[in-house]
C-alpha positions in Angstrom: 12.3 108.3 163.0 11.5 111.5 160.4 13.8 111.6 157.7 16.1 114.3 157.2 14.6 116.0 154.9 14.7 120.1 154.1 12.8 120.9 150.4 13.0 123.8 148.5 10.6 126.9 148.6 9.3 125.1 145.8 8.7 122.2 147.6 7.5 123.2 150.5 4.6 125.0 148.9 3.7 121.8 146.3 3.2 120.0 150.3 1.5 122.7 151.5 -0.4 121.8 148.7 -0.8 118.3 149.6 -1.0 119.0 153.0 -4.3 121.0 152.7 -5.7 118.6 149.8 -5.3 115.8 152.7 -6.4 117.9 155.4 -9.6 118.7 154.0 -10.2 115.2 152.6 -10.0 114.7 156.6 -12.7 117.0 157.4 -14.7 115.7 155.2 -14.4 112.6 156.4 -15.6 113.8 159.8 -18.7 114.7 158.4 -19.3 111.6 156.5 -18.2 109.6 159.7 -21.2 110.6 161.0 -20.4 111.5 164.3 -17.4 109.1 164.3 -20.2 105.3 164.2 -19.2 104.6 160.4 -14.9 103.2 161.1 -14.5 103.3 156.8 -14.9 107.6 157.6 -13.2 106.9 161.2 -10.1 105.2 159.3 -9.4 107.7 156.7 -9.7 110.4 158.9 -6.3 109.0 160.9 -4.7 108.4 157.8 -5.3 111.7 155.9 -5.1 113.6 159.4 -1.4 112.0 160.1 -0.4 112.1 156.6 -1.2 115.8 156.4 0.4 116.6 160.3 4.0 114.6 159.2 4.0 116.0 155.9 3.4 119.7 157.2 6.3 118.9 159.8 8.5 118.9 157.0 7.3 122.1 154.9 7.8 124.0 158.6 11.1 123.3 157.7 11.4 126.0 155.4 8.7 128.3 155.5 7.7 130.2 158.3 5.2 128.6 160.7 3.1 131.4 161.2 2.7 131.8 157.2 2.3 128.0 156.9 -1.0 127.4 159.4 -2.3 130.8 158.1 -2.1 129.4 154.9 -3.0 125.3 155.5 -5.7 126.2 158.4 -7.0 129.7 155.8 -7.4 127.5 152.6 -8.6 124.6 153.9 -11.0 126.3 155.8 -12.6 127.8 152.6 -12.3 124.9 150.8 -14.0 123.0 153.7 -16.8 125.5 153.9 -17.6 125.2 149.8 -18.1 121.6 149.5 -20.2 122.1 152.8 -22.3 124.3 150.2 -22.3 122.1 147.4 -22.0 119.2 148.2 -23.8 118.9 151.6 -26.0 121.8 151.1 -25.1 123.6 153.9 -27.5 127.4 153.9 -25.2 129.8 152.2 -25.8 133.3 154.0 -24.1 137.2 153.2 -22.6 137.2 156.5 -20.7 133.4 156.2 -19.5 135.0 152.3 -18.0 137.8 153.8 -16.6 136.0 156.7 -15.1 133.4 154.0 -13.4 136.7 152.3 -11.6 137.8 156.0 -9.9 134.8 156.4 -9.0 134.9 152.4 -7.9 138.8 152.5 -5.8 137.7 156.4 -4.3 134.6 154.7 -3.2 136.5 151.7 -1.9 140.1 154.3 -0.2 136.9 156.1 1.6 135.8 152.6 2.7 139.1 152.0 3.8 140.4 155.1 6.3 137.0 155.3 8.3 138.4 151.9 8.4 141.2 153.3 
């Protein structure tokens, strides 16, 4: 049974930050699992994603779903792309960087729209 916890706005933003870190960790483990053939990263994928979705269920009780999902997926995408460039030595192109910039603009726009 899910506890009847409704975070304050400040708590919800901190929880969202934790959710983003968990989602990024799960996505990195997805790469480390080598096509789901290594059991340790596979186990971590499940743990990180379950925790991420579970905690996110509390965050959406306080913050708007559109903002939560945009920030969660947008920040996660940008951070995961940066990890891919830096850690996994994936190629960086102008188109990729411009696309990441558009994601950031979109997330900021949704957040600004939620405040008005």
